[in-house]
C-alpha positions in Angstrom: -13.6 14.9 -3.4 -17.1 15.9 -4.3 -17.2 13.5 -7.6 -16.3 10.6 -6.1 -19.0 11.4 -3.9 -21.7 12.5 -6.0 -20.5 8.7 -8.4 -21.1 6.9 -5.0 -24.2 8.4 -4.5 -25.1 7.2 -8.3 -24.2 4.0 -7.9 -26.2 3.1 -4.6 -29.5 4.9 -7.0 -29.0 2.5 -9.9 -28.2 -0.6 -7.4 -30.8 0.1 -5.3 -33.5 0.2 -9.4 -31.7 -2.6 -10.1 -33.6 -4.9 -7.8 -32.6 -7.0 -4.6 -28.7 -7.0 -4.8 -25.4 -5.9 -2.6 -22.3 -5.3 -3.1 -20.1 -4.9 -0.4 -16.6 -2.7 -0.3 -13.5 -4.0 1.7 -10.8 -1.2 0.5 -7.5 -3.2 0.2 -5.9 -1.0 3.1 -2.9 0.3 0.9 -4.5 3.9 1.0 -5.0 4.5 -2.8 -7.9 6.4 -3.5 -7.8 7.5 -7.5 -10.6 9.5 -8.9 -13.3 7.8 -10.2 -14.0 7.3 -13.7 -16.4 7.6 -15.9 -20.3 6.0 -16.0 -19.7 3.6 -18.5 -16.7 2.9 -18.4 -14.7 -0.1 -19.5 -13.4 -2.6 -16.6 -11.4 -5.4 -17.7 -12.6 -8.7 -16.3 -9.6 -11.1 -15.3 -10.9 -15.1 -14.6 -8.1 -17.0 -15.8 -4.6 -15.6 -15.7 -2.8 -12.3 -13.5 -2.7 -9.1 -15.0 0.3 -8.8 -17.4 1.2 -5.6 -16.2 2.1 -3.9 -12.8 -1.0 -2.9 -10.5 -2.2 -2.2 -7.1 -5.2 -3.4 -5.8 -7.3 -1.3 -4.2 -10.8 -3.2 -2.9 -12.6 -6.2 -2.5 -16.2 -6.4 -3.8 -18.6 -9.0 -3.1 -21.9 -9.0 -4.9 -24.7 -11.0 -3.7 -28.6 -10.7 -5.1 -31.3 -12.4 -5.8 -30.9 -11.6 -9.9 -30.6 -14.8 -11.8 -28.2 -12.9 -14.6 -24.3 -13.5 -14.4 -24.8 -10.2 -16.7 -26.7 -7.8 -14.5 -23.9 -9.3 -11.7 -21.5 -8.2 -13.5 -22.9 -4.7 -14.5 -23.4 -4.1 -11.0 -19.4 -4.9 -10.1 -18.4 -3.0 -12.8 -20.4 0.1 -12.0 -18.7 0.1 -8.6 -15.6 -0.1 -10.0 -15.8 2.6 -11.8 -17.2 4.7 -9.3 -13.2 3.5 -7.6 -11.0 5.0 -10.0 -10.1 1.1 -10.6 -9.3 -0.2 -14.4 -9.5 -4.0 -14.4 -11.0 -6.7 -12.0 -9.5 -9.6 -10.9 -12.3 -12.8 -10.4 -11.3 -14.5 -7.3 -15.2 -16.1 -7.3 -17.1 -16.0 -9.7 -21.1 -15.9 -10.3 -22.4 -18.6 -8.8 -26.4 -18.2 -9.4 -29.7 -17.3 -7.2 -31.0 -20.3 -5.5 -34.5 -20.4 -3.6 -32.6 -21.3 -0.8 -29.5 -18.8 -1.6 -28.5 -15.9 -2.9 -26.5 -15.8 -5.9 -23.0 -14.4 -5.4 -19.8 -13.2 -7.1 -16.3 -11.7 -5.8 -14.1 -9.4 -7.7 -10.6 -7.7 -6.4 -10.8 -3.8 -8.3 -6.9 -3.2 -9.2 -5.4 0.5 -10.7 -2.7 -0.5 -13.0 1.0 1.6 -12.3 2.3 4.2 -14.6 4.6 2.4 -16.8 8.3 4.6 -16.5 8.4 6.3 -20.3 11.8 4.2 -21.5 14.7 6.3 -21.8 14.8 8.3 -25.4 17.8 7.1 -26.8 21.2 9.1 -27.5 22.0 10.7 -30.4 24.7 9.0 -32.2 28.4 10.9 -31.3 30.1 12.8 -33.9 33.0 11.0 -35.7 35.8 13.2 -36.1 36.1 13.9 -39.9 39.5 12.5 -41.0 42.0 14.2 -41.7 42.2 15.2 -45.8 45.2 12.7 -47.5 48.3 13.9 -47.6 49.9 14.7 -51.8 51.4 11.8 -53.6 49.9 9.4 -50.8 52.7 9.7 -48.7 
């Protein structure tokens, strides 16, 4: 639990240092709270297809800010997803840039892939009984 709090504190500090942006977290309500992943972890951002593996939703993350750079918005979201223990992010609203009249926005749903059960081990072939020796004379 202490590691998770430290990771969340680090994410908050990075967000403050990065400029004027916020990430709002709305938990899924499923009660799934995996351990935080390491800083700089890889998060797959899924935009055009559903995930190919079974998964559980952890939370919805909504980014808003004044940065005019989609990569910076995605980096803020990736850092928060790592802190939440996510494996991937389903993009539900892709980056819309900041304008004079409105903040930029991006929304994702962070997910954790379910463990895939191991395939059952192959059973060894049953031993065949040895053939009886042939009687002399072919009878």
